[in-house]
FILO-461786 format. One line per field, with one value per residue: residue in three letters; x, y, z of N, C-alpha, C in turn. Coordinates in steps of 0.02 Angstrom, whole numbers. Layout:
BEGIN
code [ALA; ...]
n.px [X; ...]
n.py [Y; ...]
n.pz [Z; ...]
ca.px [X; ...]
ca.py [Y; ...]
ca.pz [Z; ...]
c.px [X; ...]
c.py [Y; ...]
c.pz [Z; ...]
***
This chain:
BEGIN
code [MET; PRO; LYS; TYR; HIS; ILE; ASP; PHE; MET; GLY; LEU; ARG; LYS; VAL; PHE; PHE; SER; LEU; SER; ILE; VAL; LEU; VAL; LEU; ILE; SER; ILE; GLY; SER; LEU; ALA; VAL; ARG; GLY; LEU; GLU; PHE; GLY; VAL; GLU; PHE; ARG; GLY; GLY; SER; VAL; ILE; THR; ILE; THR; ASP; GLY; GLN; ASN; LYS; SER; ILE; ASP; GLU; ILE; ARG; LYS; ALA; PHE; ASN; ASP; ALA; LYS; PHE; GLN; ASP; VAL; THR; VAL; GLN; THR; SER; ARG; THR; ASP; LYS; TYR; GLU; GLY; TYR; LEU; VAL; LYS; THR; THR; THR; ALA; ASN; ALA; ASP; THR; ALA; ASN; LYS; TYR; ALA; ALA; THR; ALA; ALA; ASP; GLU; LEU; GLY; MET; LYS; LEU; ASN; ASN; PHE; SER; ILE; SER; SER; VAL; GLY; ALA; GLY; TRP; GLY; LYS; LYS; LEU; THR; SER; SER; ALA; LEU; THR; ALA; PHE; ILE; ILE; SER; ILE; ILE; ALA; ILE; LEU; ILE; TYR; ILE; SER; ILE; ARG; PHE; GLU; TYR; LYS; MET; SER; ILE; MET; ALA; ILE; VAL; ALA; LEU; ILE; HIS; ASP; MET; LEU; ILE; THR; LEU; GLY; VAL; TYR; SER; LEU; ILE; GLY; ALA; GLU; VAL; THR; THR; SER; THR; ILE; ALA; ALA; LEU; LEU; THR; ILE; LEU; GLY; TYR; SER; LEU; TYR; ASP; THR; VAL; VAL; VAL; PHE; GLY; ARG; ILE; LYS; GLU; ASN; THR; THR; ASN; LEU; SER; LYS; MET; SER; PHE; MET; GLU; MET; ALA; ASN; LEU; SER; ILE; ASN; GLU; VAL; PHE; ALA; ARG; SER; ILE; ASN; THR; THR; ILE; THR; SER; LEU; LEU; PRO; VAL; VAL; VAL; MET; LEU; VAL; PHE; ASN; VAL; ASP; ALA; LEU; ASN; GLY; PHE; ALA; ILE; ALA; LEU; THR; ILE; GLY; LEU; ALA; VAL; GLY; ALA; TYR; SER; SER; ILE; GLY; LEU; ALA; ALA; PRO; LEU; TYR; THR; MET; TRP; LYS; GLU; THR; GLU; PRO; LYS; TYR; ALA; SER; LEU; ARG; LYS; LYS; TYR; GLY; LYS; ASP; GLY; LYS; LYS; LYS; ALA; GLU; PRO; ALA; ALA]
n.px [-239; -285; -183; -268; -419; -515; -654; -674; -758; -874; -868; -848; -959; -924; -776; -824; -889; -802; -701; -781; -805; -658; -633; -723; -695; -559; -581; -649; -559; -468; -539; -570; -439; -352; -199; -29; 81; 251; 397; 427; 327; 239; 343; 482; 610; 737; 841; 958; 1045; 1194; 1268; 1211; 1247; 1212; 1100; 926; 758; 672; 749; 810; 699; 647; 747; 752; 617; 640; 725; 647; 612; 490; 346; 390; 445; 534; 626; 717; 877; 985; 1173; 1332; 1411; 1356; 1210; 1090; 972; 836; 770; 634; 532; 440; 490; 534; 633; 811; 923; 857; 834; 946; 1012; 939; 957; 1106; 1076; 1006; 1115; 1192; 1130; 1115; 1229; 1317; 1420; 1401; 1432; 1392; 1273; 1162; 1095; 938; 851; 666; 571; 388; 332; 421; 361; 223; 256; 310; 189; 93; 165; 180; 36; 28; 110; 59; -102; -52; -1; -118; -188; -106; -118; -260; -270; -152; -215; -319; -289; -203; -282; -449; -574; -652; -575; -479; -523; -589; -467; -425; -496; -471; -354; -373; -453; -324; -234; -323; -352; -198; -176; -279; -234; -118; -170; -225; -130; -49; 61; 199; 176; 298; 432; 468; 362; 277; 344; 334; 212; 174; 262; 174; 76; 118; 151; 29; -49; 13; -27; -169; -157; -104; -193; -313; -249; -240; -381; -431; -357; -409; -533; -551; -558; -679; -799; -939; -948; -986; -961; -911; -867; -767; -676; -656; -592; -466; -422; -377; -295; -168; -163; -67; 41; 24; 41; 164; 220; 198; 253; 381; 412; 382; 454; 585; 551; 479; 607; 674; 570; 576; 717; 715; 755; 788; 783; 723; 591; 453; 460; 457; 346; 223; 240; 245; 79; 42; 68; 9; -133; -144; -108; -233; -348; -345; -364; -498; -579; -548; -567; -670; -771; -783; -794; -920; -975; -941; -1044; -1150; -1165; -1243; -1206; -1120; -1209; -1310; -1240; -1209; -1348; -1354; -1273; -1278; -1174; -1077; -1035; -1099; -1211; -1410; -1530; -1638; -1821; -1929; -2033]
n.py [-1247; -1047; -906; -764; -722; -667; -618; -600; -611; -576; -469; -422; -328; -211; -187; -210; -89; -15; -11; 18; 148; 207; 157; 221; 371; 374; 352; 451; 553; 524; 535; 693; 762; 683; 590; 646; 658; 599; 667; 559; 492; 601; 665; 766; 856; 825; 913; 881; 956; 964; 1038; 1143; 1271; 1349; 1419; 1443; 1370; 1453; 1540; 1456; 1414; 1527; 1558; 1457; 1477; 1599; 1570; 1534; 1402; 1261; 1260; 1218; 1125; 1119; 1012; 957; 874; 760; 732; 622; 732; 861; 976; 980; 1021; 949; 982; 986; 973; 1008; 1039; 975; 937; 915; 976; 1119; 1096; 1087; 1234; 1312; 1297; 1313; 1455; 1471; 1414; 1535; 1650; 1608; 1608; 1494; 1349; 1266; 1146; 1084; 1053; 915; 850; 760; 716; 676; 615; 630; 508; 402; 416; 349; 239; 177; 195; 112; -15; -24; -71; -185; -249; -275; -322; -454; -485; -503; -585; -709; -722; -765; -889; -969; -955; -1034; -1158; -1206; -1175; -1130; -1081; -976; -915; -864; -761; -670; -639; -568; -453; -412; -368; -264; -195; -142; -71; 33; 104; 137; 214; 324; 390; 423; 528; 614; 664; 722; 665; 633; 522; 388; 286; 223; 209; 142; 22; -8; -32; -143; -239; -225; -321; -428; -430; -417; -522; -648; -623; -647; -769; -848; -849; -895; -1036; -1088; -1094; -1178; -1304; -1325; -1360; -1492; -1554; -1518; -1494; -1502; -1377; -1213; -1165; -1019; -1002; -1089; -1021; -882; -941; -991; -877; -814; -925; -879; -757; -685; -720; -657; -518; -495; -532; -421; -317; -327; -316; -177; -101; -92; -5; 90; 170; 222; 317; 387; 458; 514; 468; 515; 474; 336; 391; 401; 243; 200; 272; 222; 96; 71; 121; 16; -113; -82; -81; -217; -303; -270; -302; -445; -504; -429; -413; -513; -645; -647; -620; -717; -820; -798; -823; -947; -1007; -1001; -1125; -1286; -1391; -1318; -1224; -1298; -1352; -1202; -1186; -1285; -1281; -1140; -990; -988; -1101; -1192; -1317; -1297; -1329; -1476; -1463; -1474; -1630]
n.pz [1135; 1091; 1126; 1106; 1142; 1056; 987; 845; 730; 794; 795; 662; 588; 629; 571; 434; 417; 456; 357; 235; 251; 256; 121; 46; 86; 39; -124; -134; -109; -220; -326; -336; -289; -335; -398; -374; -466; -507; -602; -678; -742; -764; -863; -871; -777; -696; -559; -459; -330; -259; -170; -61; -18; 106; 30; 52; 25; -33; -96; -203; -280; -318; -419; -486; -553; -612; -715; -796; -792; -772; -656; -546; -424; -253; -148; 17; 12; 60; 91; 128; 157; 132; 133; 21; -113; -222; -379; -455; -604; -745; -858; -989; -1101; -1135; -1161; -1164; -1020; -983; -1010; -946; -814; -805; -802; -683; -593; -610; -568; -416; -379; -389; -469; -614; -610; -482; -505; -546; -697; -740; -876; -916; -1055; -1084; -1164; -1114; -965; -992; -1043; -950; -850; -907; -894; -733; -747; -824; -746; -607; -657; -692; -586; -510; -579; -566; -435; -393; -465; -402; -273; -310; -329; -223; -118; -113; -241; -174; -88; -132; -231; -109; -69; -163; -143; -27; -66; -162; -86; 8; -95; -123; -19; 34; -90; -62; 41; 4; -107; -7; 65; -17; -72; -185; -306; -370; -458; -338; -275; -357; -337; -194; -187; -281; -188; -65; -117; -107; 43; 107; 39; 99; 232; 221; 169; 271; 374; 303; 278; 398; 417; 345; 390; 504; 466; 421; 534; 569; 708; 809; 810; 747; 571; 572; 695; 712; 617; 679; 796; 711; 691; 799; 839; 747; 787; 852; 782; 664; 687; 747; 653; 559; 624; 640; 510; 492; 566; 511; 398; 447; 501; 404; 370; 490; 489; 372; 253; 98; -42; 0; 30; -32; -62; 77; 134; 47; 106; 236; 240; 173; 239; 372; 340; 271; 374; 447; 339; 315; 423; 477; 356; 240; 280; 372; 262; 186; 261; 300; 156; 144; 235; 178; 112; 121; 202; 303; 311; 399; 500; 569; 595; 713; 794; 818; 810; 928; 962; 1039; 1088; 1021; 1104; 1092; 1021; 1122; 1137]
ca.px [-281; -251; -160; -301; -502; -542; -717; -666; -818; -927; -852; -875; -992; -884; -730; -841; -906; -730; -662; -821; -780; -589; -625; -751; -641; -503; -611; -670; -498; -441; -589; -577; -379; -321; -124; 22; 136; 322; 409; 438; 264; 225; 399; 510; 681; 767; 897; 1016; 1109; 1240; 1300; 1151; 1285; 1169; 1032; 852; 730; 629; 799; 811; 631; 664; 804; 747; 574; 679; 762; 586; 576; 391; 313; 458; 437; 591; 649; 785; 914; 1063; 1247; 1366; 1445; 1322; 1151; 1071; 919; 809; 724; 591; 517; 399; 536; 579; 690; 870; 959; 833; 856; 1027; 1012; 905; 1011; 1161; 1065; 987; 1157; 1223; 1088; 1125; 1309; 1357; 1458; 1350; 1452; 1357; 1204; 1147; 1038; 929; 769; 617; 518; 335; 305; 426; 297; 156; 279; 311; 129; 84; 212; 155; -32; 25; 113; -14; -131; -13; -8; -194; -197; -59; -119; -308; -238; -120; -246; -379; -269; -195; -358; -489; -581; -688; -532; -442; -584; -589; -388; -420; -547; -442; -277; -385; -435; -265; -228; -378; -339; -142; -165; -298; -173; -63; -185; -241; -61; 0; 122; 224; 190; 361; 436; 480; 285; 229; 383; 296; 134; 180; 280; 129; 34; 166; 149; -57; -48; 57; -70; -210; -149; -85; -257; -351; -234; -263; -450; -435; -320; -467; -595; -529; -596; -747; -876; -975; -935; -1009; -912; -902; -846; -708; -655; -644; -537; -408; -390; -369; -213; -135; -145; 3; 108; 30; 57; 243; 259; 182; 278; 442; 413; 339; 511; 649; 522; 477; 667; 682; 548; 606; 790; 710; 804; 741; 775; 668; 533; 410; 435; 438; 263; 181; 242; 189; 26; -2; 84; -45; -195; -145; -127; -317; -388; -321; -428; -566; -613; -554; -594; -739; -781; -770; -828; -998; -998; -950; -1096; -1224; -1155; -1294; -1163; -1105; -1283; -1318; -1205; -1249; -1411; -1367; -1228; -1258; -1104; -1044; -1022; -1148; -1267; -1449; -1570; -1677; -1867; -1989; -2080]
ca.py [-1165; -995; -866; -741; -751; -609; -619; -550; -619; -537; -356; -391; -272; -136; -217; -185; -22; 46; -3; 55; 236; 237; 159; 292; 413; 358; 353; 525; 610; 501; 576; 740; 780; 638; 589; 694; 605; 625; 666; 485; 479; 670; 690; 822; 851; 831; 929; 863; 1011; 905; 1076; 1205; 1319; 1382; 1430; 1441; 1341; 1513; 1573; 1392; 1415; 1602; 1554; 1439; 1516; 1648; 1552; 1499; 1328; 1253; 1197; 1205; 1097; 1098; 982; 964; 811; 757; 666; 624; 800; 919; 976; 1009; 1017; 905; 1026; 943; 1017; 979; 1058; 896; 945; 901; 1043; 1175; 1112; 1125; 1297; 1366; 1277; 1365; 1523; 1472; 1435; 1623; 1692; 1580; 1623; 1428; 1316; 1218; 1058; 1082; 1025; 841; 857; 715; 728; 597; 615; 612; 467; 370; 408; 317; 172; 159; 168; 42; -77; -59; -82; -243; -303; -282; -356; -507; -523; -508; -664; -762; -740; -797; -952; -992; -975; -1072; -1215; -1222; -1194; -1139; -1017; -939; -890; -819; -700; -652; -618; -514; -400; -380; -321; -204; -142; -123; -23; 97; 136; 167; 270; 368; 419; 466; 590; 663; 707; 748; 629; 595; 441; 384; 232; 185; 196; 88; -40; -38; -52; -216; -261; -221; -366; -484; -446; -426; -596; -687; -621; -679; -854; -893; -864; -949; -1103; -1093; -1113; -1232; -1330; -1330; -1354; -1550; -1580; -1480; -1537; -1483; -1308; -1179; -1135; -952; -1023; -1110; -969; -865; -990; -1010; -820; -809; -960; -855; -691; -665; -722; -583; -458; -505; -537; -350; -267; -336; -285; -102; -87; -46; 51; 159; 194; 249; 386; 445; 457; 532; 437; 555; 416; 292; 394; 352; 192; 193; 296; 173; 24; 78; 122; -40; -158; -83; -82; -262; -353; -281; -334; -517; -520; -390; -395; -567; -692; -634; -605; -781; -873; -774; -852; -1012; -1030; -1011; -1187; -1314; -1431; -1274; -1180; -1350; -1328; -1153; -1198; -1335; -1254; -1076; -949; -988; -1161; -1233; -1362; -1285; -1395; -1511; -1431; -1533; -1672]
ca.pz [1148; 1065; 1186; 1117; 1131; 1022; 947; 785; 692; 822; 769; 571; 555; 638; 519; 386; 424; 439; 276; 174; 263; 228; 48; 12; 77; -31; -191; -171; -141; -287; -384; -308; -273; -411; -358; -381; -532; -519; -665; -695; -772; -817; -906; -853; -756; -579; -542; -402; -312; -212; -112; -66; -1; 144; 4; 75; -31; -69; -154; -247; -294; -356; -452; -572; -572; -652; -750; -838; -767; -769; -641; -500; -335; -214; -67; 26; 13; 114; 75; 190; 187; 115; 135; -45; -144; -254; -404; -485; -633; -806; -930; -1010; -1159; -1088; -1191; -1123; -953; -961; -1019; -897; -747; -812; -774; -604; -554; -601; -488; -350; -381; -396; -528; -634; -601; -418; -530; -593; -725; -783; -913; -921; -1082; -1088; -1199; -1047; -912; -1023; -1037; -865; -822; -939; -876; -698; -723; -836; -685; -579; -667; -711; -519; -480; -605; -536; -368; -429; -511; -353; -233; -317; -345; -165; -65; -160; -280; -140; -41; -208; -241; -57; -60; -206; -112; 34; -82; -189; -17; 47; -148; -140; 58; 32; -134; -56; 98; -49; -130; 42; 104; -69; -78; -236; -328; -419; -465; -285; -238; -370; -300; -134; -194; -277; -136; -34; -153; -64; 115; 106; 34; 149; 295; 213; 158; 336; 401; 265; 298; 474; 448; 292; 424; 551; 423; 409; 594; 592; 753; 890; 815; 668; 521; 598; 759; 687; 623; 737; 835; 674; 669; 866; 834; 699; 772; 869; 736; 607; 732; 751; 582; 526; 668; 617; 433; 489; 600; 471; 348; 500; 512; 352; 380; 532; 467; 325; 189; 35; -96; -11; 57; -82; -61; 162; 158; 23; 114; 281; 245; 146; 299; 435; 317; 248; 417; 438; 305; 324; 482; 470; 277; 213; 329; 391; 206; 177; 308; 285; 100; 156; 284; 139; 94; 148; 248; 358; 356; 449; 587; 612; 631; 748; 861; 829; 808; 986; 946; 1072; 1036; 1031; 1140; 1072; 1061; 1158; 1107]
c.px [-252; -204; -226; -361; -535; -606; -703; -720; -890; -923; -855; -903; -955; -829; -784; -871; -820; -694; -729; -788; -701; -610; -667; -715; -571; -515; -642; -604; -480; -466; -578; -499; -347; -239; -78; 83; 201; 361; 449; 393; 252; 268; 414; 577; 684; 843; 915; 1061; 1149; 1254; 1240; 1186; 1250; 1118; 967; 836; 701; 689; 813; 758; 655; 707; 797; 684; 603; 706; 706; 561; 495; 382; 358; 436; 533; 603; 723; 834; 964; 1100; 1282; 1386; 1415; 1243; 1133; 996; 888; 758; 682; 549; 468; 427; 575; 641; 758; 917; 933; 838; 932; 1057; 1003; 946; 1073; 1129; 1030; 1053; 1190; 1191; 1105; 1204; 1352; 1377; 1411; 1364; 1429; 1316; 1215; 1092; 1011; 846; 729; 569; 464; 299; 355; 375; 261; 177; 289; 254; 92; 121; 183; 96; -3; 55; 79; -57; -104; -25; -66; -195; -177; -92; -199; -301; -210; -169; -315; -353; -243; -244; -415; -523; -613; -630; -495; -492; -586; -511; -385; -458; -504; -375; -320; -389; -387; -238; -257; -355; -270; -137; -213; -269; -128; -114; -205; -178; -40; 41; 146; 232; 264; 358; 452; 405; 256; 273; 353; 226; 136; 210; 221; 79; 45; 127; 74; -82; -43; 16; -125; -207; -142; -170; -303; -311; -243; -325; -445; -408; -381; -523; -609; -557; -647; -785; -887; -941; -965; -936; -865; -858; -765; -668; -619; -574; -479; -372; -338; -298; -167; -132; -100; 54; 93; 48; 124; 263; 255; 236; 365; 455; 407; 435; 582; 622; 511; 556; 673; 635; 563; 676; 784; 756; 765; 734; 712; 619; 485; 393; 410; 351; 229; 174; 218; 116; -2; 9; 24; -99; -190; -161; -213; -341; -390; -378; -491; -595; -610; -591; -651; -805; -814; -803; -916; -1019; -991; -1005; -1168; -1201; -1216; -1241; -1145; -1161; -1298; -1294; -1207; -1312; -1414; -1344; -1229; -1193; -1059; -1016; -1062; -1203; -1320; -1475; -1630; -1759; -1906; -2030; -2160]
c.py [-1115; -968; -812; -767; -694; -617; -563; -560; -590; -458; -369; -347; -201; -148; -179; -115; 46; 53; 21; 126; 240; 217; 225; 367; 419; 369; 423; 567; 599; 534; 658; 782; 739; 627; 611; 659; 641; 625; 603; 477; 534; 681; 749; 820; 848; 873; 917; 921; 977; 961; 1132; 1272; 1376; 1420; 1416; 1421; 1384; 1525; 1513; 1399; 1468; 1580; 1513; 1451; 1566; 1641; 1516; 1419; 1319; 1209; 1166; 1162; 1088; 1062; 955; 886; 811; 700; 665; 703; 853; 916; 1015; 1005; 980; 959; 979; 988; 982; 999; 990; 890; 962; 967; 1123; 1171; 1128; 1188; 1325; 1348; 1308; 1447; 1544; 1479; 1500; 1655; 1654; 1576; 1546; 1410; 1275; 1131; 1034; 1049; 957; 854; 783; 723; 656; 638; 596; 528; 397; 344; 355; 249; 136; 151; 113; -30; -82; -68; -170; -296; -311; -302; -437; -533; -542; -588; -714; -799; -795; -872; -999; -1006; -1034; -1141; -1258; -1207; -1185; -1077; -952; -892; -843; -768; -662; -609; -564; -441; -372; -331; -250; -161; -107; -59; 31; 127; 161; 220; 331; 411; 457; 541; 630; 685; 741; 725; 623; 540; 439; 329; 178; 182; 133; 6; -51; -45; -143; -256; -277; -304; -432; -495; -454; -505; -651; -668; -653; -756; -881; -896; -918; -1024; -1124; -1141; -1176; -1312; -1367; -1354; -1447; -1587; -1539; -1524; -1503; -1406; -1274; -1164; -1080; -972; -1037; -1076; -919; -893; -987; -945; -803; -844; -919; -785; -653; -668; -677; -532; -438; -497; -453; -295; -276; -317; -236; -91; -44; 2; 121; 208; 227; 327; 416; 471; 502; 534; 461; 498; 361; 322; 385; 306; 163; 200; 252; 107; 26; 76; 38; -111; -156; -116; -173; -316; -330; -315; -412; -538; -490; -397; -484; -621; -690; -632; -701; -848; -857; -814; -923; -1039; -1026; -1084; -1217; -1342; -1381; -1231; -1245; -1351; -1270; -1171; -1247; -1304; -1175; -1044; -965; -1048; -1226; -1260; -1338; -1338; -1400; -1471; -1501; -1553; -1645]
c.pz [1135; 1123; 1171; 1116; 1115; 985; 880; 730; 725; 803; 696; 561; 571; 595; 458; 373; 429; 392; 230; 184; 240; 140; 13; 23; 35; -95; -199; -155; -196; -329; -387; -330; -326; -355; -402; -401; -494; -602; -719; -739; -808; -868; -879; -826; -688; -599; -479; -375; -239; -152; -107; -46; 51; 106; 52; 10; -64; -118; -215; -280; -356; -406; -510; -577; -629; -704; -808; -863; -756; -711; -567; -440; -312; -161; -56; 16; 60; 109; 148; 227; 167; 103; 69; -60; -205; -288; -454; -542; -712; -876; -953; -1069; -1101; -1117; -1162; -1033; -903; -964; -944; -818; -750; -782; -722; -574; -546; -562; -422; -346; -359; -461; -551; -624; -544; -434; -585; -617; -758; -824; -933; -975; -1085; -1094; -1137; -987; -943; -1034; -966; -830; -834; -914; -811; -703; -753; -778; -635; -601; -683; -626; -491; -507; -577; -472; -366; -417; -420; -296; -233; -313; -276; -116; -120; -193; -230; -97; -109; -207; -168; -44; -104; -194; -84; 3; -137; -126; 3; -19; -120; -60; 45; -32; -100; -6; 53; -76; -79; 76; 36; -85; -151; -258; -392; -413; -392; -250; -272; -349; -235; -142; -241; -229; -65; -61; -116; -12; 118; 74; 69; 209; 268; 187; 219; 381; 374; 264; 337; 459; 380; 344; 481; 520; 417; 481; 623; 656; 785; 878; 737; 630; 553; 651; 763; 671; 632; 785; 792; 669; 738; 856; 804; 711; 806; 829; 677; 638; 728; 678; 548; 576; 656; 545; 436; 502; 549; 430; 388; 511; 460; 358; 421; 525; 397; 254; 110; -16; -104; 17; 31; -41; 10; 165; 126; 70; 198; 295; 226; 203; 339; 407; 288; 298; 457; 424; 292; 376; 503; 409; 262; 227; 344; 320; 173; 224; 285; 207; 103; 188; 232; 111; 132; 214; 319; 376; 412; 535; 614; 644; 707; 813; 855; 829; 852; 995; 1015; 1053; 1062; 1074; 1087; 1061; 1077; 1142; 1118]
***
């Protein structure tokens, strides 16, 4: 017997309503606010100031604006020895960036060798975006094929619905908080595909296993029992996966912040969607099949055999 006895299927309307609200908010934010893409996608330059020499962010920003850099953003960074800054700008030409950086260094009273400058052209950003989309599409196709072969096509479609749901909400949160989309974010999104799929496959696997011995209960009741059987496993897996990611956020590991933010959102939403979205949708679809429709008619959703009508 499962440790938990939660009526997940009875709560499916609540789950669906929550998902609809979150997805609509995400789509609305993406449509109105959009996403803040990093210089890797837009093209530009990143100047790393190793030692900030106790300069404030305002002083750094003013010096780079005075040096004619375009669209300057400044954030703190930290090494073992120094607290420095990461300056991002849409000025993409490497020679121009070096020239302007020398001007900014003079105004700040710093040496240019304290600056590390890297520039990315707009063409590279387009190539990177194309590669990311290609990777996502190939992943979706591979998932459809694998789950269709390993389980059935209805499960594969519901798994994709859950994945799209997870991606939309993750990107929606990114849009709402104004977080910058970097190559780390793309890596995290592709990682989310794997984690979200894992949670869904665990649930679907148990449903398939229990389907072979389905008797004296409806398909929906059996699916609810299956979710309860793997619920503890799913929660434990999610928590253990989240712990190191949350540690990265708490200790503000700058190079991995984008990765950590996206993965934290994705892991949490993925654990929810496998139970609250993919499984209920699949179950409702299966109960339209004559075999399982008759079981529901006979036993109802709670597995109790209905009384025969009086003669």
